[in-house]
C-alpha positions, 0 to 999 in steps of 0.5 A: 123211181129209185126201185125201178132203176135198181130193177132195170140194172139188176135185169140188165146185169142178169141178161148180160151174165146169162148171155155170156154164160150161154155163149161160153164167155164173152170178151168185153172189147172197147171202152167200158162205161161204169159197170156196163160194157158193150159186148161184141160177138165172139170170134168164131172158133174151130174146135176139132176133136177126135182124129185130126189130119194135118190137112184139117190143121193147115187151113186154120187161120193160126196155122200158117204163120208158125209153120212158115216162119219156123226154121228146123234144126238140121242137125236134129233132123239128121239124127231123127232121119236115122231112126230105124225102130218103128216109132209112133208119136201121138199128139194131143192138141186143142185147136183152141189152145195158144200153146198148140197154135205155136207147137203144132205147126212147128211139129208138123214142119219137123215131121215133114222135114225129116220124112222118116217112114219109121216115124208115124204121127197121130193127132188127137183133137180135144175140146176145152174139157180135154175130151173127144167124142170117140174117147181116143185121148182118154187112154192117155194120161195127160193134163196139159196140151199139147202132149207129144207121146213117143212110143216104140214096141207098144211102150211109151219111151218119152213125152214132150208136154206143153212146150219143149225144154229146148226145141221140139226136134232136139227134145224128140232126138233126145227121147229117141237116142 
């Protein structure tokens, strides 16, 4: 009987291990009892890859709180409104990434507030391997997200990586001055 219990336990552990690997990882919620735990169904996660629009982002459940609550720094916005050189900003994000959940809605709020036609923004969504099917992000050298890449005249002039040094708008104004 002792061998039967061992076999049952080994099968159960193998089953749970293969289930968590198949689902990409299972978070154990609630109380654990001994070495066993009850695994609840994973939360559905939206991972947008490739070219992403602000409209696609603003309907995601994590977007609205940071977007609504963020107060832009008006002095920095005024500086950014004065930019006359055509400027392209590429933002590489992961819709699964907590730092992106914080910074992306704030950045969109900033871009809307400055409303400068000389500043255009492209959002590229990547998966957990930091890739997208079209290979849009592959042409940029990055390892952490979000990465905000600022270019003028086809050349990179600065980046904000993962989180700003001060605030997004202040860091962006510093890059563009």
